[in-house]
C-alpha positions as CSV (number, residue, x, y, z in Angstrom):
1,M,-20.8,-25.8,-17.1
2,T,-24.0,-23.7,-17.1
3,L,-26.7,-26.4,-16.9
4,T,-30.0,-26.2,-15.0
5,G,-32.8,-28.6,-13.9
6,P,-32.8,-31.7,-11.8
7,V,-29.6,-33.7,-11.9
8,A,-29.8,-37.5,-11.7
9,V,-26.7,-39.0,-10.2
10,V,-26.0,-42.5,-8.9
11,P,-23.7,-42.4,-5.9
12,G,-20.6,-44.7,-6.3
13,L,-21.1,-45.2,-9.9
14,R,-18.0,-46.7,-11.5
15,A,-17.1,-43.9,-13.8
16,R,-14.5,-45.6,-15.9
17,P,-14.4,-45.4,-19.6
18,V,-13.1,-48.6,-21.2
19,L,-10.9,-49.3,-24.2
20,T,-11.4,-52.8,-25.5
21,V,-8.6,-54.0,-27.8
22,R,-9.9,-56.7,-30.0
23,L,-7.1,-59.1,-30.8
24,D,-9.4,-61.2,-32.8
25,A,-9.6,-58.3,-35.2
26,V,-5.8,-58.0,-35.2
27,A,-5.7,-61.7,-36.2
28,H,-8.1,-61.2,-39.0
29,N,-6.2,-58.2,-40.3
30,T,-2.8,-60.0,-40.1
31,R,-4.1,-63.0,-41.9
32,L,-5.6,-60.9,-44.6
33,L,-2.6,-58.7,-45.2
34,A,0.0,-61.6,-44.9
35,A,-1.9,-63.3,-47.8
36,R,-0.9,-60.5,-50.0
37,A,2.8,-60.4,-49.3
38,P,5.8,-62.9,-49.4
39,H,6.8,-61.6,-45.8
40,L,4.7,-59.6,-43.5
41,M,6.6,-57.4,-40.9
42,A,4.2,-56.4,-38.2
43,V,5.1,-52.9,-37.1
44,V,4.4,-52.4,-33.4
45,K,5.9,-48.9,-32.8
46,A,4.3,-46.5,-30.4
47,D,3.3,-49.3,-28.1
48,G,1.7,-51.1,-31.0
49,F,-0.3,-47.9,-32.1
50,G,-1.5,-47.5,-28.5
51,L,-3.0,-51.0,-28.4
52,G,-0.1,-52.7,-26.6
53,A,3.1,-53.7,-28.4
54,V,3.6,-57.1,-26.9
55,D,0.0,-58.3,-27.4
56,L,-0.1,-57.0,-30.9
57,A,3.3,-58.5,-31.8
58,R,2.3,-62.0,-30.3
59,T,-1.0,-62.0,-32.0
60,A,0.4,-60.9,-35.4
61,L,3.2,-63.4,-35.2
62,A,0.7,-66.2,-34.5
63,H,-1.4,-65.3,-37.5
64,G,1.0,-64.8,-40.4
65,A,3.6,-62.2,-39.6
66,R,7.2,-63.3,-39.7
67,S,9.0,-60.4,-38.1
68,L,8.5,-57.1,-36.3
69,G,9.3,-53.5,-36.9
70,V,9.8,-50.7,-34.4
71,T,11.2,-47.2,-34.5
72,T,13.8,-47.4,-31.6
73,L,15.9,-49.8,-29.7
74,T,14.0,-48.9,-26.5
75,E,10.9,-50.5,-28.2
76,A,12.8,-53.4,-29.5
77,S,14.3,-54.1,-26.0
78,A,10.8,-54.1,-24.5
79,L,9.8,-56.8,-26.8
80,R,12.8,-58.9,-26.1
81,A,12.2,-58.3,-22.3
82,A,8.7,-59.7,-22.7
83,G,10.2,-62.9,-24.3
84,V,9.5,-62.1,-28.0
85,T,12.3,-63.7,-30.0
86,A,11.1,-63.1,-33.6
87,P,13.3,-61.0,-35.8
88,V,13.0,-57.2,-35.1
89,L,14.0,-54.2,-37.2
90,S,14.6,-50.8,-35.7
91,W,14.8,-47.9,-38.1
92,L,14.9,-44.5,-36.4
93,D,17.7,-44.6,-33.9
94,A,20.0,-41.6,-33.6
95,P,23.6,-42.2,-34.6
96,D,24.8,-41.2,-31.1
97,A,22.3,-43.6,-29.3
98,D,23.7,-46.6,-27.5
99,L,23.5,-49.3,-30.2
100,T,24.6,-52.1,-27.8
101,P,21.1,-53.7,-27.5
102,A,21.1,-54.2,-31.3
103,V,24.0,-56.3,-31.0
104,L,23.3,-58.1,-27.7
105,L,19.5,-58.7,-28.4
106,G,19.9,-59.6,-32.2
107,V,18.0,-56.5,-33.5
108,D,18.5,-55.4,-37.1
109,L,19.2,-51.7,-37.7
110,A,18.2,-49.4,-40.5
111,V,21.2,-47.4,-41.8
112,P,20.2,-44.1,-43.5
113,D,23.6,-42.4,-43.8
114,L,27.3,-42.6,-43.2
115,A,27.0,-41.4,-39.6
116,H,24.8,-44.1,-38.7
117,L,26.9,-46.6,-40.5
118,D,30.0,-45.4,-38.6
119,A,28.1,-45.8,-35.3
120,V,27.1,-49.2,-36.1
121,R,30.7,-50.3,-37.1
122,A,32.1,-48.8,-33.9
123,T,29.6,-50.6,-31.7
124,A,30.3,-53.9,-33.6
125,R,34.0,-53.5,-33.3
126,R,33.8,-52.9,-29.5
127,L,31.6,-56.0,-29.0
128,R,33.3,-58.1,-31.7
129,R,30.0,-59.0,-33.3
130,S,28.5,-58.4,-36.7
131,V,25.2,-56.3,-36.9
132,M,22.4,-57.0,-39.4
133,V,21.4,-53.8,-41.3
134,H,19.0,-52.6,-43.8
135,L,20.2,-49.7,-46.0
136,Y,17.5,-47.1,-46.0
137,L,17.1,-45.0,-49.2
138,D,14.9,-41.9,-49.3
139,C,12.4,-42.7,-52.2
140,G,10.6,-39.4,-52.1
141,T,9.7,-38.3,-48.7
142,A,12.6,-35.9,-48.0
143,R,12.3,-37.3,-44.5
144,D,14.0,-40.5,-43.3
145,G,16.4,-42.3,-45.5
146,C,19.6,-41.7,-47.4
147,P,19.4,-38.8,-50.0
148,P,19.9,-40.4,-53.4
149,E,22.9,-38.3,-54.1
150,Q,24.7,-39.9,-51.2
151,W,23.5,-43.4,-51.8
152,A,26.5,-44.7,-53.8
153,R,28.9,-43.5,-51.0
154,L,26.8,-45.3,-48.5
155,C,26.7,-48.6,-50.4
156,A,30.6,-48.4,-50.8
157,A,31.1,-47.9,-47.2
158,A,28.6,-50.7,-46.3
159,A,30.5,-53.1,-48.6
160,D,33.7,-52.2,-46.8
161,A,32.0,-52.8,-43.4
162,E,30.9,-56.2,-44.7
163,R,34.4,-57.1,-45.7
164,E,35.7,-56.3,-42.2
165,G,32.9,-58.3,-40.7
166,T,31.2,-55.6,-38.7
167,V,27.9,-55.5,-40.6
168,H,25.9,-57.7,-42.8
169,V,23.5,-55.9,-45.2
170,V,20.4,-58.1,-45.3
171,G,18.0,-55.5,-46.8
172,V,17.5,-52.3,-48.8
173,M,14.3,-50.3,-47.8
174,G,12.4,-47.2,-48.7
175,H,9.0,-45.7,-48.0
176,L,6.2,-44.5,-50.2
177,A,5.1,-40.9,-49.8
178,C,1.8,-41.0,-51.6
179,A,0.5,-44.6,-51.3
180,A,-2.8,-43.3,-49.8
181,D,-3.6,-42.5,-53.5
182,P,-3.0,-45.5,-55.6
183,D,-3.1,-43.5,-58.8
184,D,-0.4,-40.9,-57.7
185,P,2.5,-41.2,-60.2
186,E,4.9,-40.6,-57.3
187,N,4.4,-44.3,-56.4
188,A,5.9,-45.6,-59.6
189,A,8.6,-43.0,-59.2
190,A,9.5,-44.3,-55.7
191,L,9.7,-47.8,-56.9
192,A,12.0,-46.8,-59.7
193,R,14.2,-45.1,-57.1
194,L,14.3,-48.2,-55.0
195,T,15.1,-50.4,-58.0
196,H,17.9,-48.2,-59.0
197,G,19.2,-48.1,-55.3
198,V,19.3,-51.9,-55.3
199,A,21.2,-52.0,-58.5
200,Q,23.8,-49.5,-57.0
201,A,24.1,-51.7,-53.9
202,S,24.6,-54.7,-56.1
203,A,27.3,-52.9,-58.1
204,A,29.1,-52.0,-54.8
205,G,29.3,-55.8,-54.1
206,L,26.3,-56.0,-51.7
207,H,23.6,-58.8,-51.9
208,P,20.7,-57.8,-49.8
209,A,18.2,-60.6,-49.4
210,V,15.1,-58.4,-49.1
211,R,13.7,-55.3,-50.6
212,H,11.0,-53.5,-48.9
213,L,8.9,-50.3,-49.9
214,A,5.3,-50.9,-49.1
215,A,3.4,-50.3,-45.9
216,T,-0.3,-50.8,-45.3
217,A,-1.5,-48.4,-48.0
218,G,0.9,-50.0,-50.5
219,V,-0.3,-53.5,-49.8
220,L,-3.9,-52.6,-50.1
221,G,-3.8,-50.2,-53.1
222,V,-0.4,-50.3,-54.9
223,P,0.4,-54.0,-55.6
224,G,3.4,-53.2,-57.6
225,S,5.1,-51.8,-54.5
226,V,4.9,-55.3,-52.8
227,L,8.4,-56.6,-53.0
228,D,10.1,-59.1,-50.8
229,L,8.8,-57.8,-47.5
230,V,6.1,-55.3,-46.5
231,R,5.8,-53.3,-43.2
232,V,2.4,-53.2,-41.8
233,G,1.4,-51.3,-38.7
234,A,-1.8,-49.3,-39.2
235,G,-3.4,-52.2,-41.2
236,L,-3.1,-54.5,-38.1
237,A,-5.1,-51.9,-36.1
238,G,-7.8,-51.9,-38.9
239,I,-6.7,-48.6,-40.5
240,D,-6.8,-48.3,-44.3
241,P,-5.0,-44.9,-45.0
242,S,-6.6,-44.8,-48.5
243,G,-10.1,-45.2,-47.1
244,R,-10.9,-47.2,-50.3
245,T,-11.4,-50.7,-48.9
246,S,-13.6,-52.2,-46.2
247,V,-11.7,-55.6,-45.7
248,L,-10.0,-54.6,-42.4
249,R,-11.6,-54.8,-39.0
250,D,-11.5,-52.1,-36.4
251,V,-9.6,-53.1,-33.3
252,A,-10.3,-50.3,-30.8
253,H,-13.7,-50.2,-29.0
254,V,-14.2,-47.2,-26.6
255,T,-17.3,-47.0,-24.2
256,A,-18.1,-44.6,-21.4
257,P,-20.8,-44.8,-18.6
258,V,-23.2,-41.9,-18.3
259,V,-22.6,-40.3,-14.9
260,Q,-25.2,-37.5,-14.8
261,V,-28.4,-36.7,-16.6
262,R,-30.3,-33.5,-16.6
263,D,-33.4,-32.0,-18.5
264,V,-32.7,-28.4,-19.6
265,P,-34.7,-25.8,-21.4
266,A,-34.1,-24.2,-24.9
267,G,-31.2,-21.6,-24.6
268,T,-29.1,-23.5,-22.1
269,G,-25.4,-22.9,-22.5
270,V,-23.3,-25.9,-22.5
271,G,-19.6,-26.1,-21.6
272,Y,-16.8,-23.4,-21.6
273,D,-17.7,-20.3,-23.4
274,H,-21.2,-21.6,-24.0
275,A,-19.8,-23.0,-27.3
276,H,-23.2,-24.6,-27.7
277,R,-26.8,-23.4,-26.7
278,T,-29.7,-25.8,-26.9
279,S,-32.3,-25.0,-29.4
280,A,-35.1,-26.7,-27.7
281,P,-35.8,-28.5,-24.5
282,T,-33.6,-31.6,-24.2
283,R,-31.9,-34.2,-22.0
284,L,-28.2,-33.9,-21.5
285,A,-26.0,-36.8,-20.4
286,L,-22.4,-36.4,-19.1
287,L,-19.7,-38.9,-20.0
288,P,-16.4,-38.9,-17.9
289,L,-13.8,-38.8,-20.7
290,G,-12.2,-35.9,-22.7
291,Y,-9.1,-34.8,-24.4
292,A,-6.9,-36.1,-21.6
293,D,-8.2,-39.5,-22.7
294,G,-7.6,-39.0,-26.4
295,L,-10.7,-37.3,-27.6
296,P,-9.5,-34.5,-29.9
297,V,-10.8,-31.0,-29.0
298,Q,-11.0,-30.3,-32.8
299,A,-13.9,-32.7,-33.0
300,S,-16.1,-30.4,-30.8
301,G,-19.4,-29.7,-32.4
302,R,-19.0,-32.5,-34.9
303,A,-18.5,-35.8,-33.1
304,E,-21.3,-38.3,-32.1
305,V,-21.6,-41.3,-29.8
306,L,-23.9,-44.2,-29.8
307,L,-26.5,-44.1,-26.9
308,H,-29.4,-46.4,-26.5
309,G,-28.7,-47.6,-30.1
310,R,-29.1,-44.2,-31.5
311,R,-26.4,-41.7,-32.8
312,R,-26.5,-38.6,-30.6
313,P,-24.2,-35.4,-30.9
314,L,-21.7,-34.2,-28.5
315,V,-22.4,-30.6,-27.7
316,G,-20.3,-27.9,-26.2
317,R,-16.5,-28.1,-26.2
318,I,-14.8,-31.3,-25.5
319,S,-13.2,-30.7,-22.0
320,M,-10.2,-32.4,-20.5
321,D,-12.2,-35.0,-18.5
322,Q,-15.8,-34.9,-19.7
323,V,-18.1,-34.4,-22.7
324,V,-21.9,-33.7,-22.8
325,V,-24.2,-35.7,-25.1
326,D,-27.5,-34.2,-26.3
327,A,-29.6,-37.3,-25.7
328,G,-32.9,-35.6,-27.0
329,D,-35.8,-37.6,-25.6
330,L,-34.0,-40.9,-25.1
331,P,-34.7,-42.5,-21.7
332,V,-31.1,-42.1,-20.5
333,A,-30.1,-42.9,-16.9
334,P,-26.8,-42.8,-15.0
335,G,-25.0,-46.1,-15.5
336,D,-26.1,-46.4,-19.2
337,V,-23.1,-47.0,-21.5
338,A,-22.3,-44.9,-24.6
339,T,-20.1,-46.3,-27.4
340,V,-17.7,-43.6,-28.3
341,I,-15.6,-45.5,-30.9
342,G,-16.9,-48.8,-32.2
343,A,-15.2,-52.0,-33.4
344,D,-16.6,-55.2,-34.9
345,A,-18.7,-55.8,-31.8
346,P,-22.3,-55.1,-31.1
347,A,-23.0,-52.0,-28.9
348,P,-24.4,-52.8,-25.4
349,G,-28.0,-53.7,-25.7
350,G,-28.0,-53.9,-29.5
351,A,-28.1,-50.8,-31.7
352,D,-30.4,-49.3,-34.4
353,E,-27.5,-47.2,-35.9
354,P,-23.8,-48.0,-36.4
355,A,-21.3,-46.9,-33.7
356,P,-18.9,-44.1,-34.6
357,T,-15.6,-45.4,-36.2
358,L,-12.1,-44.4,-35.8
359,A,-12.2,-43.1,-39.3
360,E,-15.1,-40.8,-38.4
361,W,-13.4,-39.4,-35.5
362,A,-10.5,-38.6,-37.7
363,R,-12.8,-36.7,-40.1
364,W,-14.5,-34.9,-37.3
365,A,-11.0,-33.7,-36.0
366,D,-9.4,-33.1,-39.4
367,S,-6.8,-35.6,-38.4
368,L,-5.7,-39.2,-39.0
369,P,-7.0,-42.4,-37.6
370,H,-3.5,-43.1,-36.6
371,A,-3.4,-40.0,-34.5
372,I,-6.7,-40.7,-32.7
373,L,-5.8,-44.3,-32.0
374,T,-2.3,-43.5,-30.6
375,G,-3.7,-40.7,-28.5
376,L,-6.2,-42.8,-26.6
377,G,-5.0,-42.1,-23.0
378,A,-3.7,-44.3,-20.2
379,R,-6.6,-43.4,-18.0
380,L,-8.9,-45.5,-20.0
381,E,-9.5,-49.0,-18.5
382,R,-8.0,-51.6,-20.8
383,R,-9.8,-54.9,-21.7
384,T,-8.8,-57.5,-24.3
385,V,-10.8,-59.8,-26.5
386,A,-8.5,-62.7,-27.1
387,A,-7.5,-63.8,-30.7
388,P,-8.5,-67.2,-32.0
389,S,-6.1,-70.0,-32.2
390,A,-3.7,-69.7,-35.1
391,G,-5.5,-72.3,-37.2
392,T,-8.9,-70.8,-36.9
393,D,-10.7,-70.0,-40.1
394,L,-11.1,-66.2,-41.0
395,Q,-14.8,-66.4,-40.7
396,E,-14.6,-67.8,-37.2
397,S,-12.5,-65.0,-35.9
398,R,-15.4,-62.4,-35.8
């Protein structure tokens, strides 16, 4: 960096940014979403969206979730190893993966095609057990799920597997491609595809107990997509993919200490390539976190933090380990704490302006809140705000 002027540094300052995970907000979000569905499956993939899968799972189960969803058997096995006994569904395992844990640990599997079904049947025969499966129909994403033209064959083969006792089809599932826009006609089309798929499964002699299509955006904005079960992950973390509601509470709260402060004149170049030059004399404050901690470089020149109760811009390019705040004339000193991402908690010392939200960081980076949240790095010190007891009223869980 090309910075000039006296530098204030406190020797031995504990330069550790902190990620606080607010399980009380997870509890609130779970209760709210569970009230809108017959059965809430808490999706805790990607280490619970980066918040800690086991903590997220236990909190959600204590506040209205009835089962858990993950993408791989590795994630499911970690939950079982932690003592989580609730039903778990895994839906993105390769057909050549070792499916033994699904049988031995009692994990349900999603089956999107004949290759997966054959793999499940082979594992079940070897272990002389039956595997619970959810047949997965592509309802319009052209991504995961069985192509509609192959669905009848998959249902017939699954019915044959049921007769031999190697599988038990407990569900039929799909996914909405456009639920972030409740008015998109593709939502109704996806529901029609799933309804037709269930009818085909019934015609093949199958009797799945649950149909599921909706995730967070569907629960919040497309009520017609809420069937027997909903799979909610982002919503537990306070993310509304549609951005149309304000009923969820943010869960992630990131702070960082100021480690250096200096006063600089107008025209001072900041950061690599002098991506920013000061337009007037100002005070610059250095925070010890950067893109290695999950702050997206794409937010450079746009992002803000809360410092001394005021929104102040990050200037220069976001570096691997550090960012610079233009503090203006604020009386900033090393050891002061900046709120980088705010949750439903007051900023240190109170605040005149709101803290930056996860959704704002996503807009600054032209990204998704999900991507920002799951990218928060392992170097951040982790702290947890406990959830209230299961019987606590929603208003008390703030």
